[in-house]
N, CA, C and O atoms as a GROMACS GRO file, in nm:
protein
  472
    1MET      N    1   0.031  -0.167  -0.016
    1MET     CA    2  -0.015   0.012  -0.001
    1MET      C    3   0.080   0.151   0.017
    1MET      O    4   0.024   0.251  -0.027
    2PRO      N    5   0.226   0.176   0.081
    2PRO     CA    6   0.237   0.279   0.076
    2PRO      C    7   0.275   0.281  -0.087
    2PRO      O    8   0.227   0.373  -0.152
    3ASP      N    9   0.361   0.182  -0.157
    3ASP     CA   10   0.326   0.262  -0.278
    3ASP      C   11   0.298   0.254  -0.400
    3ASP      O   12   0.352   0.254  -0.511
    4ASP      N   13   0.108   0.241  -0.305
    4ASP     CA   14   0.045   0.287  -0.394
    4ASP      C   15   0.027   0.452  -0.393
    4ASP      O   16   0.068   0.529  -0.479
    5ILE      N   17  -0.056   0.490  -0.254
    5ILE     CA   18  -0.020   0.572  -0.207
    5ILE      C   19   0.105   0.741  -0.217
    5ILE      O   20   0.073   0.860  -0.206
    6ASP      N   21   0.250   0.675  -0.242
    6ASP     CA   22   0.294   0.728  -0.315
    6ASP      C   23   0.268   0.734  -0.440
    6ASP      O   24   0.306   0.848  -0.467
    7ALA      N   25   0.235   0.696  -0.519
    7ALA     CA   26   0.180   0.727  -0.687
    7ALA      C   27   0.106   0.854  -0.596
    7ALA      O   28   0.152   0.962  -0.559
    8VAL      N   29  -0.017   0.794  -0.580
    8VAL     CA   30  -0.165   0.842  -0.555
    8VAL      C   31  -0.049   1.053  -0.522
    8VAL      O   32  -0.030   1.124  -0.620
    9PHE      N   33  -0.002   1.094  -0.391
    9PHE     CA   34   0.105   1.163  -0.380
    9PHE      C   35   0.196   1.209  -0.468
    9PHE      O   36   0.268   1.299  -0.423
   10LYS      N   37   0.215   1.179  -0.570
   10LYS     CA   38   0.330   1.243  -0.633
   10LYS      C   39   0.276   1.226  -0.772
   10LYS      O   40   0.357   1.222  -0.864
   11ALA      N   41   0.091   1.212  -0.805
   11ALA     CA   42   0.005   1.209  -0.903
   11ALA      C   43   0.003   1.379  -0.904
   11ALA      O   44   0.031   1.467  -0.985
   12LEU      N   45  -0.056   1.369  -0.740
   12LEU     CA   46  -0.162   1.484  -0.735
   12LEU      C   47  -0.098   1.577  -0.664
   12LEU      O   48  -0.176   1.634  -0.587
   13ALA      N   49   0.093   1.644  -0.656
   13ALA     CA   50   0.165   1.672  -0.594
   13ALA      C   51   0.182   1.796  -0.724
   13ALA      O   52   0.212   1.910  -0.686
   14ASN      N   53   0.164   1.773  -0.868
   14ASN     CA   54   0.141   1.873  -0.951
   14ASN      C   55   0.019   1.980  -0.988
   14ASN      O   56  -0.099   1.951  -1.002
   15PRO      N   57   0.056   2.059  -0.995
   15PRO     CA   58  -0.142   2.178  -0.981
   15PRO      C   59  -0.202   2.106  -1.085
   15PRO      O   60  -0.302   2.036  -1.067
   16ALA      N   61  -0.122   2.128  -1.241
   16ALA     CA   62  -0.188   2.120  -1.292
   16ALA      C   63  -0.314   1.967  -1.294
   16ALA      O   64  -0.434   1.974  -1.320
   17ARG      N   65  -0.258   1.877  -1.268
   17ARG     CA   66  -0.314   1.679  -1.273
   17ARG      C   67  -0.411   1.702  -1.148
   17ARG      O   68  -0.484   1.608  -1.119
   18ARG      N   69  -0.417   1.833  -1.063
   18ARG     CA   70  -0.458   1.840  -0.930
   18ARG      C   71  -0.608   1.896  -1.010
   18ARG      O   72  -0.714   1.834  -1.002
   19ASP      N   73  -0.584   2.063  -1.107
   19ASP     CA   74  -0.670   2.050  -1.205
   19ASP      C   75  -0.765   1.969  -1.284
   19ASP      O   76  -0.888   1.970  -1.277
   20VAL      N   77  -0.666   1.880  -1.383
   20VAL     CA   78  -0.786   1.742  -1.418
   20VAL      C   79  -0.887   1.695  -1.287
   20VAL      O   80  -1.007   1.716  -1.273
   21ILE      N   81  -0.824   1.646  -1.228
   21ILE     CA   82  -0.895   1.545  -1.139
   21ILE      C   83  -1.015   1.663  -1.106
   21ILE      O   84  -1.124   1.648  -1.159
   22THR      N   85  -0.996   1.760  -1.031
   22THR     CA   86  -1.122   1.877  -1.012
   22THR      C   87  -1.234   1.869  -1.167
   22THR      O   88  -1.357   1.870  -1.165
   23ARG      N   89  -1.169   1.862  -1.255
   23ARG     CA   90  -1.244   1.896  -1.417
   23ARG      C   91  -1.320   1.720  -1.392
   23ARG      O   92  -1.433   1.672  -1.397
   24LEU      N   93  -1.236   1.690  -1.376
   24LEU     CA   94  -1.342   1.533  -1.400
   24LEU      C   95  -1.393   1.482  -1.287
   24LEU      O   96  -1.441   1.368  -1.289
   25SER      N   97  -1.392   1.559  -1.166
   25SER     CA   98  -1.441   1.550  -1.124
   25SER      C   99  -1.696   1.570  -1.107
   25SER      O  100  -1.792   1.538  -1.038
   26TYR      N  101  -1.656   1.643  -1.227
   26TYR     CA  102  -1.748   1.665  -1.324
   26TYR      C  103  -1.843   1.555  -1.345
   26TYR      O  104  -1.953   1.519  -1.303
   27GLY      N  105  -1.723   1.504  -1.457
   27GLY     CA  106  -1.773   1.396  -1.555
   27GLY      C  107  -1.667   1.360  -1.644
   27GLY      O  108  -1.549   1.394  -1.640
   28PRO      N  109  -1.735   1.278  -1.731
   28PRO     CA  110  -1.582   1.182  -1.853
   28PRO      C  111  -1.583   1.349  -1.872
   28PRO      O  112  -1.650   1.440  -1.822
   29ALA      N  113  -1.471   1.344  -1.972
   29ALA     CA  114  -1.416   1.453  -2.023
   29ALA      C  115  -1.302   1.406  -2.152
   29ALA      O  116  -1.237   1.302  -2.152
   30THR      N  117  -1.299   1.497  -2.240
   30THR     CA  118  -1.168   1.436  -2.350
   30THR      C  119  -1.092   1.484  -2.328
   30THR      O  120  -1.079   1.566  -2.238
   31THR      N  121  -0.983   1.434  -2.440
   31THR     CA  122  -0.879   1.478  -2.380
   31THR      C  123  -0.876   1.667  -2.423
   31THR      O  124  -0.826   1.756  -2.355
   32SER      N  125  -0.924   1.676  -2.516
   32SER     CA  126  -0.912   1.822  -2.609
   32SER      C  127  -0.962   1.863  -2.465
   32SER      O  128  -0.877   1.870  -2.376
   33ALA      N  129  -1.092   1.892  -2.436
   33ALA     CA  130  -1.171   1.957  -2.328
   33ALA      C  131  -1.142   1.958  -2.206
   33ALA      O  132  -1.188   2.024  -2.113
   34LEU      N  133  -1.037   1.855  -2.211
   34LEU     CA  134  -0.895   1.873  -1.982
   34LEU      C  135  -0.786   2.007  -2.129
   34LEU      O  136  -0.849   2.105  -2.089
   35ALA      N  137  -0.726   2.047  -2.200
   35ALA     CA  138  -0.661   2.061  -2.243
   35ALA      C  139  -0.664   2.267  -2.225
   35ALA      O  140  -0.599   2.366  -2.191
   36GLY      N  141  -0.810   2.211  -2.283
   36GLY     CA  142  -0.843   2.329  -2.305
   36GLY      C  143  -0.856   2.549  -2.258
   36GLY      O  144  -0.860   2.657  -2.318
   37PRO      N  145  -0.860   2.469  -2.054
   37PRO     CA  146  -0.847   2.567  -1.993
   37PRO      C  147  -0.667   2.546  -1.937
   37PRO      O  148  -0.596   2.625  -1.874
   38LEU      N  149  -0.638   2.417  -1.985
   38LEU     CA  150  -0.472   2.430  -1.944
   38LEU      C  151  -0.390   2.517  -2.030
   38LEU      O  152  -0.412   2.502  -2.150
   39ASP      N  153  -0.291   2.613  -1.996
   39ASP     CA  154  -0.166   2.692  -2.074
   39ASP      C  155  -0.069   2.561  -2.050
   39ASP      O  156   0.016   2.541  -1.964
   40MET      N  157  -0.122   2.464  -2.175
   40MET     CA  158   0.007   2.383  -2.163
   40MET      C  159  -0.084   2.355  -2.302
   40MET      O  160  -0.190   2.403  -2.343
   41SER      N  161   0.048   2.214  -2.372
   41SER     CA  162   0.094   2.170  -2.545
   41SER      C  163  -0.042   2.086  -2.465
   41SER      O  164  -0.073   2.077  -2.346
   42LEU      N  165  -0.128   2.011  -2.632
   42LEU     CA  166  -0.169   1.942  -2.580
   42LEU      C  167  -0.121   1.770  -2.544
   42LEU      O  168  -0.180   1.690  -2.472
   43ALA      N  169  -0.024   1.754  -2.605
   43ALA     CA  170   0.115   1.652  -2.592
   43ALA      C  171   0.152   1.651  -2.436
   43ALA      O  172   0.167   1.539  -2.385
   44ALA      N  173   0.165   1.753  -2.363
   44ALA     CA  174   0.178   1.809  -2.225
   44ALA      C  175   0.067   1.729  -2.139
   44ALA      O  176   0.087   1.633  -2.064
   45VAL      N  177  -0.067   1.801  -2.172
   45VAL     CA  178  -0.220   1.725  -2.117
   45VAL      C  179  -0.180   1.588  -2.098
   45VAL      O  180  -0.206   1.528  -1.994
   46VAL      N  181  -0.112   1.533  -2.199
   46VAL     CA  182  -0.129   1.361  -2.187
   46VAL      C  183  -0.080   1.271  -2.142
   46VAL      O  184  -0.107   1.155  -2.114
   47GLN      N  185   0.056   1.386  -2.135
   47GLN     CA  186   0.149   1.272  -2.040
   47GLN      C  187   0.132   1.329  -1.887
   47GLN      O  188   0.176   1.259  -1.796
   48HIS      N  189   0.076   1.438  -1.861
   48HIS     CA  190   0.015   1.410  -1.696
   48HIS      C  191  -0.133   1.345  -1.734
   48HIS      O  192  -0.209   1.347  -1.637
   49LEU      N  193  -0.189   1.288  -1.852
   49LEU     CA  194  -0.315   1.181  -1.824
   49LEU      C  195  -0.221   1.097  -1.760
   49LEU      O  196  -0.240   1.064  -1.643
   50GLN      N  197  -0.082   1.043  -1.850
   50GLN     CA  198  -0.089   0.922  -1.852
   50GLN      C  199  -0.029   0.878  -1.673
   50GLN      O  200  -0.035   0.774  -1.606
   51HIS      N  201   0.026   1.019  -1.646
   51HIS     CA  202   0.038   0.974  -1.479
   51HIS      C  203  -0.074   0.987  -1.393
   51HIS      O  204  -0.061   0.935  -1.282
   52LEU      N  205  -0.152   1.030  -1.412
   52LEU     CA  206  -0.332   1.005  -1.302
   52LEU      C  207  -0.318   0.873  -1.326
   52LEU      O  208  -0.309   0.783  -1.243
   53GLU      N  209  -0.317   0.862  -1.502
   53GLU     CA  210  -0.334   0.673  -1.482
   53GLU      C  211  -0.252   0.551  -1.403
   53GLU      O  212  -0.296   0.459  -1.334
   54SER      N  213  -0.149   0.578  -1.431
   54SER     CA  214  -0.060   0.491  -1.329
   54SER      C  215  -0.075   0.433  -1.211
   54SER      O  216  -0.073   0.322  -1.158
   55ALA      N  217  -0.099   0.616  -1.174
   55ALA     CA  218  -0.140   0.626  -0.989
   55ALA      C  219  -0.289   0.565  -0.984
   55ALA      O  220  -0.352   0.563  -0.878
   56ASP      N  221  -0.353   0.505  -1.131
   56ASP     CA  222  -0.507   0.457  -1.081
   56ASP      C  223  -0.614   0.551  -1.067
   56ASP      O  224  -0.732   0.519  -1.063
   57LEU      N  225  -0.562   0.690  -1.059
   57LEU     CA  226  -0.708   0.785  -1.023
   57LEU      C  227  -0.764   0.793  -1.137
   57LEU      O  228  -0.862   0.865  -1.119
   58VAL      N  229  -0.757   0.754  -1.273
   58VAL     CA  230  -0.774   0.815  -1.398
   58VAL      C  231  -0.842   0.730  -1.472
   58VAL      O  232  -0.749   0.720  -1.551
   59VAL      N  233  -0.945   0.639  -1.530
   59VAL     CA  234  -0.928   0.559  -1.617
   59VAL      C  235  -0.977   0.625  -1.774
   59VAL      O  236  -1.074   0.697  -1.799
   60SER      N  237  -0.831   0.549  -1.897
   60SER     CA  238  -0.959   0.653  -2.070
   60SER      C  239  -0.999   0.514  -2.114
   60SER      O  240  -0.991   0.397  -2.077
   61ARG      N  241  -1.054   0.600  -2.228
   61ARG     CA  242  -1.123   0.501  -2.308
   61ARG      C  243  -1.087   0.587  -2.458
   61ARG      O  244  -1.031   0.696  -2.477
   62LYS      N  245  -1.145   0.488  -2.551
   62LYS     CA  246  -1.128   0.546  -2.674
   62LYS      C  247  -1.237   0.511  -2.735
   62LYS      O  248  -1.281   0.400  -2.761
   63VAL      N  249  -1.295   0.660  -2.764
   63VAL     CA  250  -1.421   0.620  -2.821
   63VAL      C  251  -1.471   0.646  -2.974
   63VAL      O  252  -1.531   0.751  -2.996
   64GLY      N  253  -1.449   0.552  -3.081
   64GLY     CA  254  -1.397   0.570  -3.191
   64GLY      C  255  -1.232   0.639  -3.213
   64GLY      O  256  -1.132   0.568  -3.206
   65ARG      N  257  -1.224   0.803  -3.243
   65ARG     CA  258  -1.143   0.856  -3.294
   65ARG      C  259  -1.052   1.022  -3.172
   65ARG      O  260  -0.970   1.109  -3.200
   66ILE      N  261  -1.110   0.996  -3.074
   66ILE     CA  262  -1.110   1.039  -2.952
   66ILE      C  263  -1.135   0.942  -2.813
   66ILE      O  264  -1.202   0.839  -2.811
   67ARG      N  265  -1.084   0.985  -2.732
   67ARG     CA  266  -1.010   0.936  -2.634
   67ARG      C  267  -1.105   0.973  -2.530
   67ARG      O  268  -1.150   1.078  -2.576
   68VAL      N  269  -1.180   0.948  -2.391
   68VAL     CA  270  -1.225   0.984  -2.322
   68VAL      C  271  -1.174   0.963  -2.181
   68VAL      O  272  -1.141   0.845  -2.173
   69HIS      N  273  -1.146   1.045  -2.028
   69HIS     CA  274  -1.093   1.032  -1.926
   69HIS      C  275  -1.227   1.007  -1.867
   69HIS      O  276  -1.336   1.019  -1.924
   70GLU      N  277  -1.193   0.958  -1.699
   70GLU     CA  278  -1.352   0.938  -1.611
   70GLU      C  279  -1.231   0.954  -1.528
   70GLU      O  280  -1.118   0.920  -1.564
   71LEU      N  281  -1.267   1.014  -1.400
   71LEU     CA  282  -1.185   0.949  -1.263
   71LEU      C  283  -1.287   0.837  -1.237
   71LEU      O  284  -1.405   0.809  -1.259
   72ARG      N  285  -1.156   0.778  -1.167
   72ARG     CA  286  -1.150   0.618  -1.077
   72ARG      C  287  -1.161   0.704  -0.923
   72ARG      O  288  -1.083   0.786  -0.876
   73HIS      N  289  -1.263   0.662  -0.879
   73HIS     CA  290  -1.298   0.729  -0.747
   73HIS      C  291  -1.260   0.612  -0.636
   73HIS      O  292  -1.286   0.624  -0.516
   74ASP      N  293  -1.209   0.524  -0.683
   74ASP     CA  294  -1.185   0.402  -0.613
   74ASP      C  295  -0.975   0.494  -0.614
   74ASP      O  296  -0.886   0.434  -0.554
   75GLY      N  297  -0.956   0.570  -0.656
   75GLY     CA  298  -0.818   0.627  -0.635
   75GLY      C  299  -0.848   0.723  -0.544
   75GLY      O  300  -0.773   0.722  -0.446
   76LEU      N  301  -0.939   0.812  -0.544
   76LEU     CA  302  -0.917   0.886  -0.408
   76LEU      C  303  -0.965   0.796  -0.291
   76LEU      O  304  -0.931   0.803  -0.173
   77SER      N  305  -1.040   0.722  -0.340
   77SER     CA  306  -1.073   0.675  -0.174
   77SER      C  307  -0.962   0.598  -0.108
   77SER      O  308  -0.981   0.548   0.003
   78ARG      N  309  -0.850   0.587  -0.169
   78ARG     CA  310  -0.728   0.520  -0.148
   78ARG      C  311  -0.658   0.668  -0.081
   78ARG      O  312  -0.565   0.644  -0.004
   79LEU      N  313  -0.678   0.766  -0.093
   79LEU     CA  314  -0.576   0.840  -0.015
   79LEU      C  315  -0.693   0.879   0.100
   79LEU      O  316  -0.657   0.921   0.210
   80GLU      N  317  -0.860   0.859   0.062
   80GLU     CA  318  -0.889   0.890   0.233
   80GLU      C  319  -0.883   0.770   0.277
   80GLU      O  320  -0.887   0.810   0.394
   81ARG      N  321  -0.875   0.640   0.292
   81ARG     CA  322  -0.865   0.585   0.370
   81ARG      C  323  -0.698   0.623   0.425
   81ARG      O  324  -0.678   0.660   0.541
   82TRP      N  325  -0.649   0.617   0.380
   82TRP     CA  326  -0.484   0.618   0.451
   82TRP      C  327  -0.506   0.752   0.509
   82TRP      O  328  -0.470   0.751   0.627
   83SER      N  329  -0.564   0.898   0.460
   83SER     CA  330  -0.579   0.960   0.546
   83SER      C  331  -0.661   0.950   0.638
   83SER      O  332  -0.617   1.034   0.716
   84ALA      N  333  -0.718   0.922   0.668
   84ALA     CA  334  -0.821   0.870   0.806
   84ALA      C  335  -0.793   0.764   0.908
   84ALA      O  336  -0.873   0.727   0.994
   85SER      N  337  -0.680   0.721   0.891
   85SER     CA  338  -0.602   0.584   0.984
   85SER      C  339  -0.561   0.723   1.055
   85SER      O  340  -0.595   0.774   1.162
   86ARG      N  341  -0.469   0.764   0.946
   86ARG     CA  342  -0.330   0.877   1.019
   86ARG      C  343  -0.456   0.995   1.129
   86ARG      O  344  -0.433   1.071   1.224
   87ARG      N  345  -0.547   0.970   1.079
   87ARG     CA  346  -0.592   1.054   1.130
   87ARG      C  347  -0.672   1.016   1.297
   87ARG      O  348  -0.646   1.082   1.397
   88ASN      N  349  -0.745   0.928   1.297
   88ASN     CA  350  -0.826   0.796   1.348
   88ASN      C  351  -0.678   0.831   1.496
   88ASN      O  352  -0.683   0.893   1.602
   89ARG      N  353  -0.571   0.758   1.428
   89ARG     CA  354  -0.442   0.779   1.529
   89ARG      C  355  -0.448   0.847   1.643
   89ARG      O  356  -0.488   0.820   1.756
   90TYR      N  357  -0.373   0.999   1.562
   90TYR     CA  358  -0.417   1.121   1.639
   90TYR      C  359  -0.516   1.140   1.722
   90TYR      O  360  -0.483   1.161   1.839
   91GLU      N  361  -0.640   1.139   1.693
   91GLU     CA  362  -0.677   1.155   1.781
   91GLU      C  363  -0.720   1.065   1.877
   91GLU      O  364  -0.774   1.098   1.982
   92ALA      N  365  -0.700   0.961   1.844
   92ALA     CA  366  -0.725   0.827   1.945
   92ALA      C  367  -0.553   0.928   2.031
   92ALA      O  368  -0.483   0.864   1.953
   93ARG      N  369  -0.498   0.974   2.073
   93ARG     CA  370  -0.362   0.986   2.114
   93ARG      C  371  -0.405   1.141   2.226
   93ARG      O  372  -0.397   1.160   2.348
   94LEU      N  373  -0.466   1.257   2.070
   94LEU     CA  374  -0.564   1.384   2.187
   94LEU      C  375  -0.638   1.304   2.297
   94LEU      O  376  -0.626   1.362   2.405
   95ASP      N  377  -0.729   1.161   2.307
   95ASP     CA  378  -0.807   1.174   2.369
   95ASP      C  379  -0.733   1.068   2.506
   95ASP      O  380  -0.789   1.016   2.603
   96ARG      N  381  -0.656   1.066   2.483
   96ARG     CA  382  -0.555   1.020   2.613
   96ARG      C  383  -0.526   1.108   2.702
   96ARG      O  384  -0.566   1.116   2.819
   97LEU      N  385  -0.424   1.203   2.617
   97LEU     CA  386  -0.347   1.310   2.721
   97LEU      C  387  -0.463   1.401   2.755
   97LEU      O  388  -0.440   1.466   2.858
   98ASP      N  389  -0.648   1.438   2.666
   98ASP     CA  390  -0.781   1.452   2.757
   98ASP      C  391  -0.787   1.394   2.913
   98ASP      O  392  -0.797   1.449   3.022
   99GLU      N  393  -0.776   1.248   2.869
   99GLU     CA  394  -0.793   1.195   3.008
   99GLU      C  395  -0.656   1.214   3.084
   99GLU      O  396  -0.695   1.209   3.200
  100VAL      N  397  -0.530   1.233   3.089
  100VAL     CA  398  -0.495   1.233   3.156
  100VAL      C  399  -0.473   1.392   3.217
  100VAL      O  400  -0.453   1.400   3.338
  101VAL      N  401  -0.476   1.511   3.141
  101VAL     CA  402  -0.505   1.627   3.158
  101VAL      C  403  -0.597   1.607   3.284
  101VAL      O  404  -0.566   1.633   3.401
  102ALA      N  405  -0.733   1.547   3.232
  102ALA     CA  406  -0.827   1.536   3.295
  102ALA      C  407  -0.799   1.471   3.505
  102ALA      O  408  -0.820   1.535   3.607
  103ALA      N  409  -0.766   1.379   3.494
  103ALA     CA  410  -0.685   1.280   3.571
  103ALA      C  411  -0.627   1.440   3.683
  103ALA      O  412  -0.704   1.495   3.762
  104LEU      N  413  -0.534   1.468   3.670
  104LEU     CA  414  -0.439   1.594   3.682
  104LEU      C  415  -0.496   1.689   3.738
  104LEU      O  416  -0.476   1.690   3.859
  105THR      N  417  -0.556   1.763   3.702
  105THR     CA  418  -0.664   1.864   3.697
  105THR      C  419  -0.765   1.819   3.844
  105THR      O  420  -0.791   1.897   3.936
  106ALA      N  421  -0.806   1.685   3.835
  106ALA     CA  422  -0.913   1.639   3.945
  106ALA      C  423  -0.774   1.612   4.025
  106ALA      O  424  -0.760   1.722   4.077
  107ALA      N  425  -0.653   1.527   4.071
  107ALA     CA  426  -0.596   1.504   4.164
  107ALA      C  427  -0.557   1.660   4.240
  107ALA      O  428  -0.554   1.668   4.363
  108ASP      N  429  -0.532   1.769   4.159
  108ASP     CA  430  -0.482   1.897   4.225
  108ASP      C  431  -0.632   1.973   4.229
  108ASP      O  432  -0.675   1.865   4.188
  109SER      N  433  -0.711   2.029   4.236
  109SER     CA  434  -0.765   2.002   4.332
  109SER      C  435  -0.783   1.978   4.416
  109SER      O  436  -0.794   2.055   4.512
  110THR      N  437  -0.802   1.787   4.418
  110THR     CA  438  -0.825   1.748   4.558
  110THR      C  439  -0.732   1.770   4.646
  110THR      O  440  -0.786   1.834   4.737
  111ASP      N  441  -0.583   1.748   4.677
  111ASP     CA  442  -0.462   1.844   4.662
  111ASP      C  443  -0.483   1.944   4.710
  111ASP      O  444  -0.410   1.974   4.805
  112GLN      N  445  -0.606   2.054   4.663
  112GLN     CA  446  -0.546   2.202   4.678
  112GLN      C  447  -0.681   2.146   4.814
  112GLN      O  448  -0.629   2.164   4.924
  113THR      N  449  -0.794   2.102   4.826
  113THR     CA  450  -0.905   2.060   4.879
  113THR      C  451  -0.825   2.034   5.045
  113THR      O  452  -0.839   2.087   5.155
  114ASN      N  453  -0.742   1.930   4.992
  114ASN     CA  454  -0.706   1.886   5.096
  114ASN      C  455  -0.645   1.960   5.219
  114ASN      O  456  -0.655   1.935   5.340
  115GLN      N  457  -0.565   2.079   5.139
  115GLN     CA  458  -0.438   2.141   5.220
  115GLN      C  459  -0.537   2.285   5.295
  115GLN      O  460  -0.487   2.355   5.382
  116LYS      N  461  -0.711   2.315   5.231
  116LYS     CA  462  -0.711   2.399   5.317
  116LYS      C  463  -0.710   2.340   5.427
  116LYS      O  464  -0.633   2.361   5.520
  117GLY      N  465  -0.807   2.250   5.420
  117GLY     CA  466  -0.794   2.173   5.594
  117GLY      C  467  -0.939   2.234   5.592
  117GLY      O  468  -0.976   2.327   5.521
  118PRO      N  469  -1.006   2.173   5.672
  118PRO     CA  470  -1.211   2.224   5.764
  118PRO      C  471  -1.138   2.351   5.836
  118PRO      O  472  -1.203   2.426   5.909
   0.00000   0.00000   0.00000
């Protein structure tokens, strides 16, 4: 799994690729349609799409003479699972820290009450 997630992060490290992912989140698109708003050659867009495909974030199919690209939601799900596992680990640590702070606060409060005496 680390190799898979590394490929996803590497693919998403480029802003143009993130733009392509954003565009594909609205639905399938042709290579030309994806290249339109990007300030680069069609060949450069094709290379970016190949990076996204190799990371299993995008899938393409040929329809006649046109190539249509589609987002693979499963690819982004890997990123969500990876992120969630880290978030869960840190939330558990914070929960334990809350328990320790609460116990120390309660102990301090008890000590102060006992020092005041009757």
